[in-house]
CHARMM internal coordinates of N, CA and C (Angstrom, degrees):
IC EDIT
DIST 1 N 1 CA 1.4372
DIST 1 CA 1 C 1.5939
ANGL 1 N 1 CA 1 C 109.28
DIST 1 C 2 N 1.2821
ANGL 1 CA 1 C 2 N 115.49
DIHE 1 N 1 CA 1 C 2 N 149.37
DIST 2 N 2 CA 1.4889
ANGL 1 C 2 N 2 CA 120.19
DIHE 1 CA 1 C 2 N 2 CA 174.41
DIST 2 CA 2 C 1.4850
ANGL 2 N 2 CA 2 C 109.83
DIHE 1 C 2 N 2 CA 2 C -119.51
DIST 2 C 3 N 1.2785
ANGL 2 CA 2 C 3 N 115.53
DIHE 2 N 2 CA 2 C 3 N 154.33
DIST 3 N 3 CA 1.3889
ANGL 2 C 3 N 3 CA 122.73
DIHE 2 CA 2 C 3 N 3 CA -178.79
DIST 3 CA 3 C 1.4884
ANGL 3 N 3 CA 3 C 118.11
DIHE 2 C 3 N 3 CA 3 C -126.36
DIST 3 C 4 N 1.2735
ANGL 3 CA 3 C 4 N 119.50
DIHE 3 N 3 CA 3 C 4 N 156.15
DIST 4 N 4 CA 1.5537
ANGL 3 C 4 N 4 CA 124.83
DIHE 3 CA 3 C 4 N 4 CA 175.41
DIST 4 CA 4 C 1.4823
ANGL 4 N 4 CA 4 C 105.37
DIHE 3 C 4 N 4 CA 4 C -132.07
DIST 4 C 5 N 1.3902
ANGL 4 CA 4 C 5 N 118.68
DIHE 4 N 4 CA 4 C 5 N 122.90
DIST 5 N 5 CA 1.3133
ANGL 4 C 5 N 5 CA 123.87
DIHE 4 CA 4 C 5 N 5 CA 178.82
DIST 5 CA 5 C 1.5918
ANGL 5 N 5 CA 5 C 109.44
DIHE 4 C 5 N 5 CA 5 C -97.12
DIST 5 C 6 N 1.3396
ANGL 5 CA 5 C 6 N 117.37
DIHE 5 N 5 CA 5 C 6 N 132.96
DIST 6 N 6 CA 1.4527
ANGL 5 C 6 N 6 CA 120.56
DIHE 5 CA 5 C 6 N 6 CA 173.59
DIST 6 CA 6 C 1.4972
ANGL 6 N 6 CA 6 C 108.06
DIHE 5 C 6 N 6 CA 6 C -110.01
DIST 6 C 7 N 1.3349
ANGL 6 CA 6 C 7 N 114.77
DIHE 6 N 6 CA 6 C 7 N 138.51
DIST 7 N 7 CA 1.4358
ANGL 6 C 7 N 7 CA 123.20
DIHE 6 CA 6 C 7 N 7 CA 169.99
DIST 7 CA 7 C 1.4537
ANGL 7 N 7 CA 7 C 117.68
DIHE 6 C 7 N 7 CA 7 C -68.25
DIST 7 C 8 N 1.4004
ANGL 7 CA 7 C 8 N 118.59
DIHE 7 N 7 CA 7 C 8 N 132.73
DIST 8 N 8 CA 1.4406
ANGL 7 C 8 N 8 CA 117.09
DIHE 7 CA 7 C 8 N 8 CA -178.27
DIST 8 CA 8 C 1.4259
ANGL 8 N 8 CA 8 C 114.55
DIHE 7 C 8 N 8 CA 8 C -86.51
DIST 8 C 9 N 1.3320
ANGL 8 CA 8 C 9 N 118.05
DIHE 8 N 8 CA 8 C 9 N 2.91
DIST 9 N 9 CA 1.5416
ANGL 8 C 9 N 9 CA 120.17
DIHE 8 CA 8 C 9 N 9 CA -178.00
DIST 9 CA 9 C 1.5356
ANGL 9 N 9 CA 9 C 112.91
DIHE 8 C 9 N 9 CA 9 C -121.72
DIST 9 C 10 N 1.2612
ANGL 9 CA 9 C 10 N 119.59
DIHE 9 N 9 CA 9 C 10 N -8.50
DIST 10 N 10 CA 1.4355
ANGL 9 C 10 N 10 CA 125.71
DIHE 9 CA 9 C 10 N 10 CA 176.11
DIST 10 CA 10 C 1.5904
ANGL 10 N 10 CA 10 C 111.61
DIHE 9 C 10 N 10 CA 10 C -149.79
DIST 10 C 11 N 1.2433
ANGL 10 CA 10 C 11 N 115.28
DIHE 10 N 10 CA 10 C 11 N -167.00
DIST 11 N 11 CA 1.5152
ANGL 10 C 11 N 11 CA 120.70
DIHE 10 CA 10 C 11 N 11 CA -175.79
DIST 11 CA 11 C 1.6019
ANGL 11 N 11 CA 11 C 113.38
DIHE 10 C 11 N 11 CA 11 C -94.57
DIST 11 C 12 N 1.2881
ANGL 11 CA 11 C 12 N 113.05
DIHE 11 N 11 CA 11 C 12 N 6.06
DIST 12 N 12 CA 1.5638
ANGL 11 C 12 N 12 CA 116.88
DIHE 11 CA 11 C 12 N 12 CA -179.91
DIST 12 CA 12 C 1.5103
ANGL 12 N 12 CA 12 C 107.65
DIHE 11 C 12 N 12 CA 12 C -63.21
DIST 12 C 13 N 1.3597
ANGL 12 CA 12 C 13 N 110.07
DIHE 12 N 12 CA 12 C 13 N 144.72
DIST 13 N 13 CA 1.4583
ANGL 12 C 13 N 13 CA 120.17
DIHE 12 CA 12 C 13 N 13 CA 168.22
DIST 13 CA 13 C 1.4788
ANGL 13 N 13 CA 13 C 112.95
DIHE 12 C 13 N 13 CA 13 C -152.13
DIST 13 C 14 N 1.2970
ANGL 13 CA 13 C 14 N 119.10
DIHE 13 N 13 CA 13 C 14 N 137.96
DIST 14 N 14 CA 1.3470
ANGL 13 C 14 N 14 CA 122.67
DIHE 13 CA 13 C 14 N 14 CA 179.57
DIST 14 CA 14 C 1.6983
ANGL 14 N 14 CA 14 C 116.79
DIHE 13 C 14 N 14 CA 14 C -72.54
DIST 14 C 15 N 1.1752
ANGL 14 CA 14 C 15 N 121.77
DIHE 14 N 14 CA 14 C 15 N 152.75
DIST 15 N 15 CA 1.4899
ANGL 14 C 15 N 15 CA 119.30
DIHE 14 CA 14 C 15 N 15 CA 175.61
DIST 15 CA 15 C 1.6268
ANGL 15 N 15 CA 15 C 102.55
DIHE 14 C 15 N 15 CA 15 C -65.74
DIST 15 C 16 N 1.3243
ANGL 15 CA 15 C 16 N 111.95
DIHE 15 N 15 CA 15 C 16 N 174.47
DIST 16 N 16 CA 1.5452
ANGL 15 C 16 N 16 CA 118.62
DIHE 15 CA 15 C 16 N 16 CA 173.76
DIST 16 CA 16 C 1.5543
ANGL 16 N 16 CA 16 C 105.88
DIHE 15 C 16 N 16 CA 16 C -69.95
DIST 16 C 17 N 1.3575
ANGL 16 CA 16 C 17 N 110.15
DIHE 16 N 16 CA 16 C 17 N 117.90
DIST 17 N 17 CA 1.5132
ANGL 16 C 17 N 17 CA 118.65
DIHE 16 CA 16 C 17 N 17 CA 178.42
DIST 17 CA 17 C 1.5029
ANGL 17 N 17 CA 17 C 110.65
DIHE 16 C 17 N 17 CA 17 C -133.41
DIST 17 C 18 N 1.3677
ANGL 17 CA 17 C 18 N 112.56
DIHE 17 N 17 CA 17 C 18 N 170.19
DIST 18 N 18 CA 1.4234
ANGL 17 C 18 N 18 CA 120.46
DIHE 17 CA 17 C 18 N 18 CA 164.98
DIST 18 CA 18 C 1.4917
ANGL 18 N 18 CA 18 C 111.56
DIHE 17 C 18 N 18 CA 18 C -63.00
DIST 18 C 19 N 1.3139
ANGL 18 CA 18 C 19 N 119.71
DIHE 18 N 18 CA 18 C 19 N 152.58
DIST 19 N 19 CA 1.4410
ANGL 18 C 19 N 19 CA 120.00
DIHE 18 CA 18 C 19 N 19 CA -172.22
DIST 19 CA 19 C 1.4110
ANGL 19 N 19 CA 19 C 118.04
DIHE 18 C 19 N 19 CA 19 C -51.27
DIST 19 C 20 N 1.4649
ANGL 19 CA 19 C 20 N 114.59
DIHE 19 N 19 CA 19 C 20 N -54.29
DIST 20 N 20 CA 1.3986
ANGL 19 C 20 N 20 CA 115.66
DIHE 19 CA 19 C 20 N 20 CA -177.22
DIST 20 CA 20 C 1.4815
ANGL 20 N 20 CA 20 C 114.70
DIHE 19 C 20 N 20 CA 20 C -62.67
DIST 20 C 21 N 1.4348
ANGL 20 CA 20 C 21 N 122.17
DIHE 20 N 20 CA 20 C 21 N -36.74
DIST 21 N 21 CA 1.4801
ANGL 20 C 21 N 21 CA 122.22
DIHE 20 CA 20 C 21 N 21 CA 177.50
DIST 21 CA 21 C 1.5329
ANGL 21 N 21 CA 21 C 107.31
DIHE 20 C 21 N 21 CA 21 C -65.73
DIST 21 C 22 N 1.2369
ANGL 21 CA 21 C 22 N 120.59
DIHE 21 N 21 CA 21 C 22 N -41.98
DIST 22 N 22 CA 1.5295
ANGL 21 C 22 N 22 CA 117.91
DIHE 21 CA 21 C 22 N 22 CA -177.67
DIST 22 CA 22 C 1.4665
ANGL 22 N 22 CA 22 C 111.69
DIHE 21 C 22 N 22 CA 22 C -64.99
DIST 22 C 23 N 1.2664
ANGL 22 CA 22 C 23 N 119.96
DIHE 22 N 22 CA 22 C 23 N -40.16
DIST 23 N 23 CA 1.3825
ANGL 22 C 23 N 23 CA 124.20
DIHE 22 CA 22 C 23 N 23 CA 178.02
DIST 23 CA 23 C 1.5563
ANGL 23 N 23 CA 23 C 112.39
DIHE 22 C 23 N 23 CA 23 C -64.19
DIST 23 C 24 N 1.2978
ANGL 23 CA 23 C 24 N 117.41
DIHE 23 N 23 CA 23 C 24 N -44.39
DIST 24 N 24 CA 1.4185
ANGL 23 C 24 N 24 CA 125.66
DIHE 23 CA 23 C 24 N 24 CA 172.50
DIST 24 CA 24 C 1.5626
ANGL 24 N 24 CA 24 C 111.27
DIHE 23 C 24 N 24 CA 24 C -51.20
DIST 24 C 25 N 1.3428
ANGL 24 CA 24 C 25 N 114.35
DIHE 24 N 24 CA 24 C 25 N -50.97
DIST 25 N 25 CA 1.4624
ANGL 24 C 25 N 25 CA 118.78
DIHE 24 CA 24 C 25 N 25 CA -173.61
DIST 25 CA 25 C 1.5795
ANGL 25 N 25 CA 25 C 107.79
DIHE 24 C 25 N 25 CA 25 C -68.69
DIST 25 C 26 N 1.4429
ANGL 25 CA 25 C 26 N 118.49
DIHE 25 N 25 CA 25 C 26 N -35.51
DIST 26 N 26 CA 1.3788
ANGL 25 C 26 N 26 CA 119.07
DIHE 25 CA 25 C 26 N 26 CA 178.99
DIST 26 CA 26 C 1.5365
ANGL 26 N 26 CA 26 C 112.90
DIHE 25 C 26 N 26 CA 26 C -67.92
DIST 26 C 27 N 1.3745
ANGL 26 CA 26 C 27 N 119.92
DIHE 26 N 26 CA 26 C 27 N -32.83
DIST 27 N 27 CA 1.3656
ANGL 26 C 27 N 27 CA 122.61
DIHE 26 CA 26 C 27 N 27 CA 179.66
DIST 27 CA 27 C 1.5902
ANGL 27 N 27 CA 27 C 107.03
DIHE 26 C 27 N 27 CA 27 C -75.17
DIST 27 C 28 N 1.2848
ANGL 27 CA 27 C 28 N 120.40
DIHE 27 N 27 CA 27 C 28 N -40.94
DIST 28 N 28 CA 1.4743
ANGL 27 C 28 N 28 CA 123.15
DIHE 27 CA 27 C 28 N 28 CA 175.51
DIST 28 CA 28 C 1.6009
ANGL 28 N 28 CA 28 C 108.34
DIHE 27 C 28 N 28 CA 28 C -63.40
DIST 28 C 29 N 1.2474
ANGL 28 CA 28 C 29 N 117.61
DIHE 28 N 28 CA 28 C 29 N -36.59
DIST 29 N 29 CA 1.5818
ANGL 28 C 29 N 29 CA 114.02
DIHE 28 CA 28 C 29 N 29 CA -179.50
DIST 29 CA 29 C 1.6071
ANGL 29 N 29 CA 29 C 105.70
DIHE 28 C 29 N 29 CA 29 C -70.49
DIST 29 C 30 N 1.2211
ANGL 29 CA 29 C 30 N 120.36
DIHE 29 N 29 CA 29 C 30 N -38.68
DIST 30 N 30 CA 1.4582
ANGL 29 C 30 N 30 CA 123.47
DIHE 29 CA 29 C 30 N 30 CA -178.88
DIST 30 CA 30 C 1.5748
ANGL 30 N 30 CA 30 C 110.46
DIHE 29 C 30 N 30 CA 30 C -64.56
DIST 30 C 31 N 1.2667
ANGL 30 CA 30 C 31 N 111.47
DIHE 30 N 30 CA 30 C 31 N -39.07
DIST 31 N 31 CA 1.5016
ANGL 30 C 31 N 31 CA 119.40
DIHE 30 CA 30 C 31 N 31 CA -176.79
DIST 31 CA 31 C 1.5718
ANGL 31 N 31 CA 31 C 107.25
DIHE 30 C 31 N 31 CA 31 C -65.16
DIST 31 C 32 N 1.2812
ANGL 31 CA 31 C 32 N 113.73
DIHE 31 N 31 CA 31 C 32 N -43.08
DIST 32 N 32 CA 1.5491
ANGL 31 C 32 N 32 CA 124.43
DIHE 31 CA 31 C 32 N 32 CA -167.50
DIST 32 CA 32 C 1.6712
ANGL 32 N 32 CA 32 C 103.17
DIHE 31 C 32 N 32 CA 32 C -83.91
DIST 32 C 33 N 1.2731
ANGL 32 CA 32 C 33 N 119.16
DIHE 32 N 32 CA 32 C 33 N -49.20
DIST 33 N 33 CA 1.4512
ANGL 32 C 33 N 33 CA 119.31
DIHE 32 CA 32 C 33 N 33 CA -174.07
DIST 33 CA 33 C 1.4451
ANGL 33 N 33 CA 33 C 119.87
DIHE 32 C 33 N 33 CA 33 C -102.04
DIST 33 C 34 N 1.3175
ANGL 33 CA 33 C 34 N 120.97
DIHE 33 N 33 CA 33 C 34 N -17.57
DIST 34 N 34 CA 1.5244
ANGL 33 C 34 N 34 CA 125.53
DIHE 33 CA 33 C 34 N 34 CA 176.78
DIST 34 CA 34 C 1.5789
ANGL 34 N 34 CA 34 C 108.82
DIHE 33 C 34 N 34 CA 34 C -133.99
DIST 34 C 35 N 1.3478
ANGL 34 CA 34 C 35 N 116.87
DIHE 34 N 34 CA 34 C 35 N 60.82
DIST 35 N 35 CA 1.5488
ANGL 34 C 35 N 35 CA 115.18
DIHE 34 CA 34 C 35 N 35 CA -178.49
DIST 35 CA 35 C 1.4799
ANGL 35 N 35 CA 35 C 109.67
DIHE 34 C 35 N 35 CA 35 C -55.56
DIST 35 C 36 N 1.3519
ANGL 35 CA 35 C 36 N 114.53
DIHE 35 N 35 CA 35 C 36 N 142.90
DIST 36 N 36 CA 1.4347
ANGL 35 C 36 N 36 CA 122.21
DIHE 35 CA 35 C 36 N 36 CA 172.24
DIST 36 CA 36 C 1.5222
ANGL 36 N 36 CA 36 C 110.46
DIHE 35 C 36 N 36 CA 36 C 77.11
DIST 36 C 37 N 1.3037
ANGL 36 CA 36 C 37 N 118.55
DIHE 36 N 36 CA 36 C 37 N 2.12
DIST 37 N 37 CA 1.5159
ANGL 36 C 37 N 37 CA 122.38
DIHE 36 CA 36 C 37 N 37 CA 169.29
DIST 37 CA 37 C 1.3395
ANGL 37 N 37 CA 37 C 112.50
DIHE 36 C 37 N 37 CA 37 C -101.42
DIST 37 C 38 N 1.3041
ANGL 37 CA 37 C 38 N 124.01
DIHE 37 N 37 CA 37 C 38 N 125.18
DIST 38 N 38 CA 1.5456
ANGL 37 C 38 N 38 CA 130.12
DIHE 37 CA 37 C 38 N 38 CA 179.67
DIST 38 CA 38 C 1.5856
ANGL 38 N 38 CA 38 C 103.45
DIHE 37 C 38 N 38 CA 38 C -61.33
DIST 38 C 39 N 1.2641
ANGL 38 CA 38 C 39 N 114.44
DIHE 38 N 38 CA 38 C 39 N 142.73
DIST 39 N 39 CA 1.5826
ANGL 38 C 39 N 39 CA 117.46
DIHE 38 CA 38 C 39 N 39 CA 175.50
DIST 39 CA 39 C 1.4935
ANGL 39 N 39 CA 39 C 104.05
DIHE 38 C 39 N 39 CA 39 C -66.85
DIST 39 C 40 N 1.4076
ANGL 39 CA 39 C 40 N 103.66
DIHE 39 N 39 CA 39 C 40 N 145.92
DIST 40 N 40 CA 1.5672
ANGL 39 C 40 N 40 CA 116.66
DIHE 39 CA 39 C 40 N 40 CA -179.87
DIST 40 CA 40 C 1.5958
ANGL 40 N 40 CA 40 C 104.28
DIHE 39 C 40 N 40 CA 40 C -156.75
DIST 40 C 41 N 1.2826
ANGL 40 CA 40 C 41 N 107.09
DIHE 40 N 40 CA 40 C 41 N -172.59
DIST 41 N 41 CA 1.4635
ANGL 40 C 41 N 41 CA 114.78
DIHE 40 CA 40 C 41 N 41 CA 177.07
DIST 41 CA 41 C 1.6153
ANGL 41 N 41 CA 41 C 108.68
DIHE 40 C 41 N 41 CA 41 C 116.67
DIST 41 C 42 N 1.4027
ANGL 41 CA 41 C 42 N 109.97
DIHE 41 N 41 CA 41 C 42 N -155.48
DIST 42 N 42 CA 1.4747
ANGL 41 C 42 N 42 CA 111.62
DIHE 41 CA 41 C 42 N 42 CA -177.42
DIST 42 CA 42 C 1.4958
ANGL 42 N 42 CA 42 C 110.56
DIHE 41 C 42 N 42 CA 42 C -113.02
DIST 42 C 43 N 1.4002
ANGL 42 CA 42 C 43 N 120.56
DIHE 42 N 42 CA 42 C 43 N 162.74
DIST 43 N 43 CA 1.3979
ANGL 42 C 43 N 43 CA 123.89
DIHE 42 CA 42 C 43 N 43 CA 177.50
DIST 43 CA 43 C 1.5291
ANGL 43 N 43 CA 43 C 104.39
DIHE 42 C 43 N 43 CA 43 C -130.98
DIST 43 C 44 N 1.3055
ANGL 43 CA 43 C 44 N 117.21
DIHE 43 N 43 CA 43 C 44 N 124.27
DIST 44 N 44 CA 1.5033
ANGL 43 C 44 N 44 CA 126.24
DIHE 43 CA 43 C 44 N 44 CA 178.52
DIST 44 CA 44 C 1.5752
ANGL 44 N 44 CA 44 C 104.82
DIHE 43 C 44 N 44 CA 44 C -100.51
DIST 44 C 45 N 1.2951
ANGL 44 CA 44 C 45 N 113.09
DIHE 44 N 44 CA 44 C 45 N 148.91
DIST 45 N 45 CA 1.4860
ANGL 44 C 45 N 45 CA 116.75
DIHE 44 CA 44 C 45 N 45 CA 179.80
DIST 45 CA 45 C 1.5959
ANGL 45 N 45 CA 45 C 104.82
DIHE 44 C 45 N 45 CA 45 C -136.85
DIST 45 C 46 N 1.2906
ANGL 45 CA 45 C 46 N 115.25
DIHE 45 N 45 CA 45 C 46 N 151.42
DIST 46 N 46 CA 1.4045
ANGL 45 C 46 N 46 CA 120.34
DIHE 45 CA 45 C 46 N 46 CA 174.28
DIST 46 CA 46 C 1.6707
ANGL 46 N 46 CA 46 C 104.12
DIHE 45 C 46 N 46 CA 46 C -159.94
DIST 46 C 47 N 1.3330
ANGL 46 CA 46 C 47 N 107.12
DIHE 46 N 46 CA 46 C 47 N 158.96
DIST 47 N 47 CA 1.4701
ANGL 46 C 47 N 47 CA 111.29
DIHE 46 CA 46 C 47 N 47 CA 176.83
DIST 47 CA 47 C 1.5103
ANGL 47 N 47 CA 47 C 107.94
DIHE 46 C 47 N 47 CA 47 C -72.27
DIST 47 C 48 N 1.4371
ANGL 47 CA 47 C 48 N 114.25
DIHE 47 N 47 CA 47 C 48 N 162.73
DIST 48 N 48 CA 1.4786
ANGL 47 C 48 N 48 CA 119.48
DIHE 47 CA 47 C 48 N 48 CA 174.33
DIST 48 CA 48 C 1.4049
ANGL 48 N 48 CA 48 C 117.45
DIHE 47 C 48 N 48 CA 48 C -54.08
DIST 48 C 49 N 1.2898
ANGL 48 CA 48 C 49 N 118.06
DIHE 48 N 48 CA 48 C 49 N 149.37
DIST 49 N 49 CA 1.4927
ANGL 48 C 49 N 49 CA 122.55
DIHE 48 CA 48 C 49 N 49 CA 178.70
DIST 49 CA 49 C 1.4498
ANGL 49 N 49 CA 49 C 119.89
DIHE 48 C 49 N 49 CA 49 C -55.52
DIST 49 C 50 N 1.4596
ANGL 49 CA 49 C 50 N 117.39
DIHE 49 N 49 CA 49 C 50 N -33.27
DIST 50 N 50 CA 1.3847
ANGL 49 C 50 N 50 CA 124.04
DIHE 49 CA 49 C 50 N 50 CA -173.60
DIST 50 CA 50 C 1.5783
ANGL 50 N 50 CA 50 C 115.63
DIHE 49 C 50 N 50 CA 50 C -79.20
DIST 50 C 51 N 1.3019
ANGL 50 CA 50 C 51 N 118.36
DIHE 50 N 50 CA 50 C 51 N -16.01
DIST 51 N 51 CA 1.3523
ANGL 50 C 51 N 51 CA 122.67
DIHE 50 CA 50 C 51 N 51 CA -174.60
DIST 51 CA 51 C 1.5447
ANGL 51 N 51 CA 51 C 111.55
DIHE 50 C 51 N 51 CA 51 C -56.25
DIST 51 C 52 N 1.2462
ANGL 51 CA 51 C 52 N 121.33
DIHE 51 N 51 CA 51 C 52 N -54.22
DIST 52 N 52 CA 1.4402
ANGL 51 C 52 N 52 CA 122.52
DIHE 51 CA 51 C 52 N 52 CA -172.44
DIST 52 CA 52 C 1.5806
ANGL 52 N 52 CA 52 C 110.24
DIHE 51 C 52 N 52 CA 52 C -68.79
DIST 52 C 53 N 1.3300
ANGL 52 CA 52 C 53 N 114.34
DIHE 52 N 52 CA 52 C 53 N -38.32
DIST 53 N 53 CA 1.5066
ANGL 52 C 53 N 53 CA 119.43
DIHE 52 CA 52 C 53 N 53 CA -178.75
DIST 53 CA 53 C 1.3384
ANGL 53 N 53 CA 53 C 108.33
DIHE 52 C 53 N 53 CA 53 C -65.25
DIST 53 C 54 N 1.2287
ANGL 53 CA 53 C 54 N 122.13
DIHE 53 N 53 CA 53 C 54 N -40.01
DIST 54 N 54 CA 1.5267
ANGL 53 C 54 N 54 CA 126.01
DIHE 53 CA 53 C 54 N 54 CA -175.91
DIST 54 CA 54 C 1.5298
ANGL 54 N 54 CA 54 C 110.08
DIHE 53 C 54 N 54 CA 54 C -70.43
DIST 54 C 55 N 1.2893
ANGL 54 CA 54 C 55 N 119.49
DIHE 54 N 54 CA 54 C 55 N -36.22
DIST 55 N 55 CA 1.5065
ANGL 54 C 55 N 55 CA 121.20
DIHE 54 CA 54 C 55 N 55 CA 177.81
DIST 55 CA 55 C 1.5022
ANGL 55 N 55 CA 55 C 104.76
DIHE 54 C 55 N 55 CA 55 C -68.60
DIST 55 C 56 N 1.3518
ANGL 55 CA 55 C 56 N 122.68
DIHE 55 N 55 CA 55 C 56 N -45.51
DIST 56 N 56 CA 1.4005
ANGL 55 C 56 N 56 CA 118.48
DIHE 55 CA 55 C 56 N 56 CA -178.92
DIST 56 CA 56 C 1.4922
ANGL 56 N 56 CA 56 C 116.78
DIHE 55 C 56 N 56 CA 56 C -68.73
DIST 56 C 57 N 1.2970
ANGL 56 CA 56 C 57 N 117.35
DIHE 56 N 56 CA 56 C 57 N -26.55
DIST 57 N 57 CA 1.4637
ANGL 56 C 57 N 57 CA 115.45
DIHE 56 CA 56 C 57 N 57 CA 173.54
DIST 57 CA 57 C 1.4781
ANGL 57 N 57 CA 57 C 110.50
DIHE 56 C 57 N 57 CA 57 C -74.08
DIST 57 C 58 N 1.2447
ANGL 57 CA 57 C 58 N 121.02
DIHE 57 N 57 CA 57 C 58 N -35.35
DIST 58 N 58 CA 1.5201
ANGL 57 C 58 N 58 CA 127.59
DIHE 57 CA 57 C 58 N 58 CA 172.55
DIST 58 CA 58 C 1.5421
ANGL 58 N 58 CA 58 C 111.07
DIHE 57 C 58 N 58 CA 58 C -55.38
DIST 58 C 59 N 1.2606
ANGL 58 CA 58 C 59 N 116.03
DIHE 58 N 58 CA 58 C 59 N -49.24
DIST 59 N 59 CA 1.4660
ANGL 58 C 59 N 59 CA 124.55
DIHE 58 CA 58 C 59 N 59 CA -179.31
DIST 59 CA 59 C 1.5996
ANGL 59 N 59 CA 59 C 110.09
DIHE 58 C 59 N 59 CA 59 C -61.14
DIST 59 C 60 N 1.4287
ANGL 59 CA 59 C 60 N 110.46
DIHE 59 N 59 CA 59 C 60 N -41.41
DIST 60 N 60 CA 1.5733
ANGL 59 C 60 N 60 CA 115.14
DIHE 59 CA 59 C 60 N 60 CA -179.63
DIST 60 CA 60 C 1.4349
ANGL 60 N 60 CA 60 C 108.99
DIHE 59 C 60 N 60 CA 60 C -70.02
DIST 60 C 61 N 1.3470
ANGL 60 CA 60 C 61 N 120.59
DIHE 60 N 60 CA 60 C 61 N -35.22
DIST 61 N 61 CA 1.4536
ANGL 60 C 61 N 61 CA 123.26
DIHE 60 CA 60 C 61 N 61 CA -175.70
DIST 61 CA 61 C 1.6423
ANGL 61 N 61 CA 61 C 106.46
DIHE 60 C 61 N 61 CA 61 C -69.63
DIST 61 C 62 N 1.3672
ANGL 61 CA 61 C 62 N 116.40
DIHE 61 N 61 CA 61 C 62 N -43.16
DIST 62 N 62 CA 1.4115
ANGL 61 C 62 N 62 CA 116.03
DIHE 61 CA 61 C 62 N 62 CA 175.68
DIST 62 CA 62 C 1.4425
ANGL 62 N 62 CA 62 C 116.70
DIHE 61 C 62 N 62 CA 62 C -56.05
DIST 62 C 63 N 1.4507
ANGL 62 CA 62 C 63 N 110.93
DIHE 62 N 62 CA 62 C 63 N -46.48
DIST 63 N 63 CA 1.5478
ANGL 62 C 63 N 63 CA 118.54
DIHE 62 CA 62 C 63 N 63 CA 179.58
DIST 63 CA 63 C 1.4744
ANGL 63 N 63 CA 63 C 110.93
DIHE 62 C 63 N 63 CA 63 C -56.71
DIST 63 C 64 N 1.3014
ANGL 63 CA 63 C 64 N 117.05
DIHE 63 N 63 CA 63 C 64 N -43.70
DIST 64 N 64 CA 1.5341
ANGL 63 C 64 N 64 CA 122.50
DIHE 63 CA 63 C 64 N 64 CA -178.93
DIST 64 CA 64 C 1.5244
ANGL 64 N 64 CA 64 C 108.28
DIHE 63 C 64 N 64 CA 64 C -63.47
DIST 64 C 65 N 1.3079
ANGL 64 CA 64 C 65 N 121.82
DIHE 64 N 64 CA 64 C 65 N -41.47
DIST 65 N 65 CA 1.4004
ANGL 64 C 65 N 65 CA 124.24
DIHE 64 CA 64 C 65 N 65 CA 179.91
DIST 65 CA 65 C 1.5293
ANGL 65 N 65 CA 65 C 113.14
DIHE 64 C 65 N 65 CA 65 C -66.92
DIST 65 C 66 N 1.3287
ANGL 65 CA 65 C 66 N 115.55
DIHE 65 N 65 CA 65 C 66 N -42.88
DIST 66 N 66 CA 1.3877
ANGL 65 C 66 N 66 CA 123.20
DIHE 65 CA 65 C 66 N 66 CA 171.81
DIST 66 CA 66 C 1.5501
ANGL 66 N 66 CA 66 C 112.89
DIHE 65 C 66 N 66 CA 66 C -60.52
DIST 66 C 67 N 1.1985
ANGL 66 CA 66 C 67 N 118.81
DIHE 66 N 66 CA 66 C 67 N -41.37
DIST 67 N 67 CA 1.5371
ANGL 66 C 67 N 67 CA 123.63
DIHE 66 CA 66 C 67 N 67 CA 175.04
DIST 67 CA 67 C 1.4799
ANGL 67 N 67 CA 67 C 111.05
DIHE 66 C 67 N 67 CA 67 C -61.05
DIST 67 C 68 N 1.3557
ANGL 67 CA 67 C 68 N 112.25
DIHE 67 N 67 CA 67 C 68 N -45.60
DIST 68 N 68 CA 1.4912
ANGL 67 C 68 N 68 CA 118.76
DIHE 67 CA 67 C 68 N 68 CA 178.44
DIST 68 CA 68 C 1.5536
ANGL 68 N 68 CA 68 C 116.17
DIHE 67 C 68 N 68 CA 68 C -62.08
DIST 68 C 69 N 1.2615
ANGL 68 CA 68 C 69 N 111.86
DIHE 68 N 68 CA 68 C 69 N -38.05
DIST 69 N 69 CA 1.5070
ANGL 68 C 69 N 69 CA 121.99
DIHE 68 CA 68 C 69 N 69 CA 170.83
DIST 69 CA 69 C 1.5106
ANGL 69 N 69 CA 69 C 116.09
DIHE 68 C 69 N 69 CA 69 C -58.92
DIST 69 C 70 N 1.4353
ANGL 69 CA 69 C 70 N 109.38
DIHE 69 N 69 CA 69 C 70 N -52.53
DIST 70 N 70 CA 1.4397
ANGL 69 C 70 N 70 CA 116.74
DIHE 69 CA 69 C 70 N 70 CA 177.27
DIST 70 CA 70 C 1.6422
ANGL 70 N 70 CA 70 C 115.03
DIHE 69 C 70 N 70 CA 70 C -61.20
DIST 70 C 71 N 1.2829
ANGL 70 CA 70 C 71 N 111.37
DIHE 70 N 70 CA 70 C 71 N -36.64
DIST 71 N 71 CA 1.4742
ANGL 70 C 71 N 71 CA 115.18
DIHE 70 CA 70 C 71 N 71 CA 179.79
DIST 71 CA 71 C 1.5896
ANGL 71 N 71 CA 71 C 108.59
DIHE 70 C 71 N 71 CA 71 C -70.01
DIST 71 C 72 N 1.2771
ANGL 71 CA 71 C 72 N 118.00
DIHE 71 N 71 CA 71 C 72 N -36.88
DIST 72 N 72 CA 1.4196
ANGL 71 C 72 N 72 CA 121.92
DIHE 71 CA 71 C 72 N 72 CA -174.95
DIST 72 CA 72 C 1.5131
ANGL 72 N 72 CA 72 C 106.87
DIHE 71 C 72 N 72 CA 72 C -70.45
DIST 72 C 73 N 1.3284
ANGL 72 CA 72 C 73 N 118.54
DIHE 72 N 72 CA 72 C 73 N -36.60
DIST 73 N 73 CA 1.5622
ANGL 72 C 73 N 73 CA 122.34
DIHE 72 CA 72 C 73 N 73 CA -176.73
DIST 73 CA 73 C 1.5764
ANGL 73 N 73 CA 73 C 105.07
DIHE 72 C 73 N 73 CA 73 C -75.15
DIST 73 C 74 N 1.1761
ANGL 73 CA 73 C 74 N 126.19
DIHE 73 N 73 CA 73 C 74 N -22.96
DIST 74 N 74 CA 1.5018
ANGL 73 C 74 N 74 CA 128.62
DIHE 73 CA 73 C 74 N 74 CA -171.41
DIST 74 CA 74 C 1.6947
ANGL 74 N 74 CA 74 C 104.36
DIHE 73 C 74 N 74 CA 74 C -79.00
DIST 74 C 75 N 1.2960
ANGL 74 CA 74 C 75 N 117.99
DIHE 74 N 74 CA 74 C 75 N -27.63
DIST 75 N 75 CA 1.5201
ANGL 74 C 75 N 75 CA 117.78
DIHE 74 CA 74 C 75 N 75 CA -176.67
DIST 75 CA 75 C 1.4455
ANGL 75 N 75 CA 75 C 110.15
DIHE 74 C 75 N 75 CA 75 C -99.37
END
COOR INIT
IC SEED 1 N 1 CA 1 C
IC BUILD
């Protein structure tokens, strides 16, 4: 999973990052831009980018293998 942290006091948001890195950037943002204010805001989460692409490639590879088997059986 990757996460994006939104500041609760301004329009700052982190890029999509691992949880620990996103939290670190949010804390650093609050320390620099909102000193004395505890970090807050929203946290978005999503699955990693490669999951859907990997599944699609696996299905395409299976389809190609099945087509090769069918072609070999016809001759």
